[in-house]
C-alpha positions as CSV (number, residue, x, y, z in Angstrom):
1,X,0.0,0.0,0.0
2,X,1.2,3.5,-0.8
3,X,1.2,5.7,2.3
4,X,-1.2,8.7,2.5
5,X,1.8,11.1,2.4
6,X,3.0,9.5,-0.9
7,X,-0.6,9.8,-2.3
8,X,-0.7,13.5,-1.4
9,X,2.8,14.0,-3.0
10,X,1.6,12.3,-6.3
11,X,-1.6,14.3,-6.4
12,X,0.2,17.5,-5.7
13,X,2.8,16.6,-8.4
14,X,0.1,15.8,-11.0
15,X,-1.8,19.0,-10.1
16,X,1.4,21.0,-10.6
17,X,2.0,19.2,-13.9
18,X,-1.4,20.1,-15.3
19,X,-1.4,23.7,-14.2
20,X,2.2,24.7,-14.5
21,X,3.4,27.5,-16.8
22,X,4.6,26.6,-20.3
23,X,8.3,27.2,-19.3
24,X,8.1,24.7,-16.4
25,X,5.8,22.2,-18.1
26,X,8.6,20.4,-20.0
27,X,10.5,19.9,-16.8
28,X,7.5,18.7,-14.9
29,X,6.6,16.3,-17.7
30,X,10.1,14.9,-17.7
31,X,10.0,14.2,-14.0
32,X,6.5,12.6,-14.4
33,X,7.5,10.3,-17.2
34,X,11.0,9.6,-16.1
35,X,11.2,9.5,-12.3
36,X,7.7,8.8,-11.1
37,X,7.5,5.2,-12.5
38,X,10.7,4.4,-10.7
39,X,9.4,6.0,-7.5
40,X,6.1,4.0,-7.7
41,X,7.9,0.7,-8.4
42,X,10.3,1.4,-5.4
43,X,7.3,2.0,-3.2
44,X,5.3,-1.1,-4.2
45,X,8.3,-3.4,-4.4
46,X,10.6,-2.0,-1.7
47,X,12.8,-4.8,-0.3
48,X,12.2,-5.7,3.3
49,X,14.9,-4.0,5.3
50,X,15.8,-4.4,8.9
51,X,16.0,-0.7,9.6
52,X,15.8,-1.2,13.3
53,X,18.5,-3.7,13.3
54,X,21.2,-2.1,11.1
55,X,22.1,1.4,12.2
56,X,24.9,3.8,11.7
57,X,26.3,6.4,11.7
58,X,30.1,6.2,11.5
59,X,31.6,5.3,14.9
60,X,32.8,8.1,17.2
61,X,36.3,6.7,16.7
62,X,36.2,7.3,12.9
63,X,34.4,10.7,13.3
64,X,37.2,11.8,15.8
65,X,39.8,10.6,13.3
66,X,38.1,12.6,10.5
67,X,37.8,15.7,12.6
68,X,41.5,15.4,13.7
69,X,42.5,15.2,10.1
70,X,40.6,18.2,8.9
71,X,37.4,16.7,7.4
72,X,34.8,18.3,9.7
73,X,33.2,20.3,6.9
74,X,32.6,17.1,4.8
75,X,30.1,15.9,7.4
76,X,30.6,12.3,6.3
77,X,28.5,11.0,9.2
78,X,25.4,12.7,7.7
79,X,23.8,13.0,11.1
80,X,20.9,14.9,9.5
81,X,19.6,11.4,8.7
82,X,20.1,10.2,12.2
83,X,21.5,6.7,12.3
84,X,20.9,6.1,8.6
85,X,23.2,8.6,7.0
86,X,26.4,6.6,7.1
87,X,27.9,3.4,8.2
88,X,31.4,2.3,9.4
89,X,31.7,0.4,12.6
90,X,35.5,0.3,13.5
91,X,35.2,1.1,17.2
92,X,38.9,1.7,18.1
93,X,42.6,1.2,17.3
94,X,42.6,-2.3,18.7
95,X,40.2,-3.5,16.0
96,X,42.3,-5.2,13.3
97,X,41.3,-5.2,9.6
98,X,41.4,-8.7,8.2
99,X,39.5,-8.4,4.9
100,X,39.7,-5.7,2.2
101,X,37.4,-2.9,3.3
102,X,34.4,-2.1,1.0
103,X,33.2,1.4,0.2
104,X,29.5,1.6,-1.0
105,X,28.4,4.5,-3.2
106,X,24.6,4.8,-3.5
107,X,22.6,6.2,-6.4
108,X,20.4,9.3,-7.0
109,X,18.0,10.2,-4.2
110,X,19.2,7.2,-2.1
111,X,21.2,7.2,1.2
112,X,23.9,5.1,2.9
113,X,21.2,3.1,4.8
114,X,17.4,3.0,4.4
115,X,16.2,6.5,5.1
116,X,13.7,7.4,2.3
117,X,11.8,5.6,-0.4
118,X,14.8,3.5,-1.3
119,X,16.6,1.0,0.9
120,X,20.2,2.3,0.6
121,X,22.8,-0.4,1.3
122,X,21.0,-1.8,4.3
123,X,20.3,-5.2,2.8
124,X,23.8,-5.5,1.2
125,X,25.6,-4.7,4.5
126,X,23.3,-7.1,6.3
127,X,24.3,-9.8,3.8
128,X,28.0,-9.2,4.3
129,X,27.6,-9.2,8.1
130,X,25.6,-12.5,8.0
131,X,28.1,-14.2,5.7
132,X,31.1,-12.9,7.5
133,X,29.9,-14.1,10.9
134,X,32.7,-12.2,12.4
135,X,32.7,-8.9,14.4
136,X,35.7,-7.8,12.4
137,X,33.5,-7.4,9.3
138,X,31.8,-4.5,11.1
139,X,35.0,-2.5,10.7
140,X,35.4,-3.3,7.0
141,X,32.2,-1.9,5.5
142,X,31.8,1.9,4.9
143,X,29.2,4.2,3.3
144,X,28.3,7.9,3.4
145,X,25.3,9.7,1.9
146,X,25.5,12.3,-0.8
147,X,22.6,14.6,-2.0
148,X,19.3,14.0,-0.3
149,X,16.5,11.4,-0.4
150,X,13.9,13.6,-2.1
151,X,13.1,11.7,-5.3
152,X,11.3,14.7,-6.8
153,X,14.7,16.4,-6.9
154,X,16.3,13.6,-8.8
155,X,16.5,15.8,-11.9
156,X,18.7,18.3,-10.1
157,X,21.6,15.9,-9.5
158,X,24.8,16.2,-11.6
159,X,28.4,14.9,-11.4
160,X,29.4,18.3,-9.9
161,X,32.8,19.0,-8.5
162,X,31.7,19.4,-4.9
163,X,30.0,16.0,-4.7
164,X,32.7,14.2,-6.7
165,X,35.6,15.6,-4.6
166,X,33.7,14.9,-1.3
167,X,33.2,11.2,-2.3
168,X,36.8,10.9,-3.4
169,X,38.0,12.2,0.0
170,X,35.8,9.7,1.8
171,X,37.3,6.8,-0.3
172,X,40.8,8.0,0.5
173,X,39.9,8.5,4.2
174,X,38.6,5.0,4.5
175,X,41.8,3.6,3.1
176,X,44.0,5.8,5.4
177,X,41.8,5.2,8.5
178,X,41.8,1.4,8.0
179,X,45.5,1.4,7.0
180,X,44.6,-1.0,4.2
181,X,46.6,-1.6,1.1
182,X,43.5,-2.1,-1.0
183,X,39.8,-1.1,-1.0
184,X,36.8,-2.5,-2.9
185,X,34.1,-0.2,-4.3
186,X,30.5,-1.2,-4.9
187,X,28.4,1.4,-6.7
188,X,24.8,1.5,-7.7
189,X,23.2,3.6,-10.5
190,X,24.7,7.1,-10.4
191,X,27.1,5.8,-7.7
192,X,28.8,3.8,-10.5
193,X,29.7,6.9,-12.5
194,X,30.7,8.7,-9.4
195,X,32.8,5.8,-8.3
196,X,34.6,5.5,-11.6
197,X,35.4,9.2,-11.6
198,X,36.7,9.4,-8.1
199,X,39.0,6.5,-8.9
200,X,40.2,7.7,-12.2
201,X,40.5,11.4,-11.2
202,X,41.6,14.1,-13.6
203,X,39.6,17.2,-14.7
204,X,35.8,17.8,-14.6
205,X,33.8,20.4,-16.5
206,X,30.9,20.7,-14.1
207,X,27.8,22.7,-13.4
208,X,29.4,24.2,-10.3
209,X,32.7,25.1,-12.1
210,X,35.7,23.3,-13.4
211,X,38.1,21.3,-11.2
212,X,40.9,18.8,-11.2
213,X,40.3,16.2,-8.6
214,X,43.8,14.6,-8.8
215,X,45.6,11.6,-10.2
216,X,44.2,8.1,-10.6
217,X,43.9,6.1,-7.4
218,X,45.8,2.9,-7.6
219,X,44.5,1.1,-4.5
220,X,41.2,-0.2,-5.8
221,X,41.1,-4.0,-5.7
222,X,37.6,-4.9,-7.1
223,X,35.1,-2.4,-8.6
224,X,31.5,-3.6,-8.8
225,X,29.2,-1.4,-10.9
226,X,25.4,-2.2,-10.6
227,X,22.9,-0.7,-13.0
228,X,25.1,2.3,-13.9
229,X,24.2,4.7,-16.8
230,X,27.8,4.7,-18.1
231,X,26.7,5.6,-21.6
232,X,24.0,8.1,-20.7
233,X,20.3,8.0,-20.4
234,X,18.0,8.0,-23.4
235,X,15.3,9.8,-21.5
236,X,17.5,12.8,-21.4
237,X,17.3,13.2,-25.2
238,X,16.1,16.6,-26.2
239,X,15.6,17.7,-22.6
240,X,17.1,21.1,-22.0
241,X,15.5,21.8,-18.6
242,X,16.8,19.1,-16.2
243,X,20.3,19.7,-14.8
244,X,20.8,15.9,-14.7
245,X,20.5,15.9,-18.5
246,X,23.0,18.7,-19.1
247,X,25.7,18.4,-21.7
248,X,28.7,18.8,-19.3
249,X,28.3,16.7,-16.2
250,X,24.9,15.2,-16.8
251,X,23.5,12.2,-18.7
252,X,22.8,13.9,-22.1
253,X,22.9,11.1,-24.8
254,X,23.5,13.3,-27.8
255,X,21.0,14.1,-30.6
256,X,22.1,11.4,-33.0
257,X,24.5,8.6,-33.8
258,X,25.3,8.6,-37.4
259,X,21.9,8.9,-39.1
260,X,20.2,7.3,-36.2
261,X,17.9,9.7,-34.2
262,X,16.3,7.3,-31.7
263,X,18.7,6.7,-28.8
264,X,16.7,3.8,-27.3
265,X,15.7,2.0,-30.5
266,X,16.1,-1.8,-30.2
267,X,18.2,-1.9,-33.3
268,X,20.2,0.9,-35.1
269,X,19.0,1.3,-38.8
270,X,22.3,2.9,-39.8
271,X,26.0,2.6,-38.8
272,X,26.5,4.2,-35.4
273,X,30.0,5.3,-34.6
274,X,31.2,8.1,-32.4
275,X,28.0,9.5,-30.8
276,X,28.6,12.9,-29.2
277,X,27.2,12.9,-25.7
278,X,27.8,14.2,-22.1
279,X,31.4,15.5,-21.8
280,X,31.7,14.0,-18.3
281,X,30.8,10.5,-19.5
282,X,32.8,10.9,-22.7
283,X,35.9,11.8,-20.8
284,X,35.2,8.9,-18.4
285,X,34.7,6.3,-21.2
286,X,37.7,7.5,-23.1
287,X,40.0,7.1,-20.1
288,X,41.6,3.7,-20.5
289,X,43.5,3.8,-17.2
290,X,43.0,0.6,-15.3
291,X,40.1,1.2,-12.9
292,X,40.8,-1.7,-10.5
293,X,42.5,-5.0,-10.4
294,X,39.1,-6.6,-11.3
295,X,36.0,-4.9,-12.6
296,X,32.5,-6.4,-12.4
297,X,29.5,-4.8,-14.2
298,X,25.9,-6.0,-13.8
299,X,22.7,-4.6,-15.4
300,X,19.1,-5.5,-16.1
301,X,17.2,-5.3,-19.4
302,X,14.1,-4.3,-17.4
303,X,15.7,-1.5,-15.5
304,X,12.8,0.9,-14.6
305,X,15.0,4.0,-14.6
306,X,17.2,3.4,-17.6
307,X,14.5,1.7,-19.6
308,X,14.8,0.8,-23.3
309,X,16.1,-2.7,-22.4
310,X,19.2,-1.0,-21.0
311,X,20.3,-0.2,-24.6
312,X,21.8,3.2,-25.5
313,X,22.6,3.7,-29.2
314,X,22.5,0.0,-29.7
315,X,24.7,-1.2,-26.8
316,X,24.2,-1.6,-23.0
317,X,24.8,1.4,-20.9
């Protein structure tokens, strides 16, 4: 059942869509067609999560370490989400790291642990804890939240310098704090493209200015990308109003590929080579620096967000 609050949000959203000005109509329509189906599916099919069992935030020991090393302003604990804004359970210097630590990077409008419509990494961390059956595992799993959990603001998210640099600092901090030679990354959705960039480094032409986030990081052991839009989003085609679809650090797919005009067509009628698309993703996909010792990518042909059978200009995104 959808809660009364969600019903009201949908009714308000639809009302605004119908009676919005012409200038805002396109943006509202984009949100309605693109994000609302995903939101409704998430509500109806939300996985069972043990919110009351798994709680953060980062331990006071890690937070003290971050503060002592100059990371107060990053607010990695994300206490604005109470116990659900971050996770990392190394309780003190006597806790030894046995396995390679994992850094989880969530997607658009999600959070480290279940805090909004989506479930964060709650189930995944619970799985690791159950399979590990070892208190040491608590000190080897880390996550922080970026953005907020308001799904109706999904269209405002970009790969901006501020967020990218903050996530990169968190990754580096986990490695330094745990004193580990290697770190694993597991990213979901937009967390995949963020994860790739914070690892590969280099320059970004972003909506909040240009930046150089540094040299490639060489300590990533395994990188797991789940349902990432590595080659853009077809629903961003022709959309000039949503920041998340912008040409620089968004998911703009380009207007054509060769003589093909339909980004999400099941087959390309004409040869399709060298589509011009989002600069951020183009730079990322043309960087052949080794991302990790091992890279695993997984996607679904019935992804409710990417849609089109996960095909972008005739290939999986």
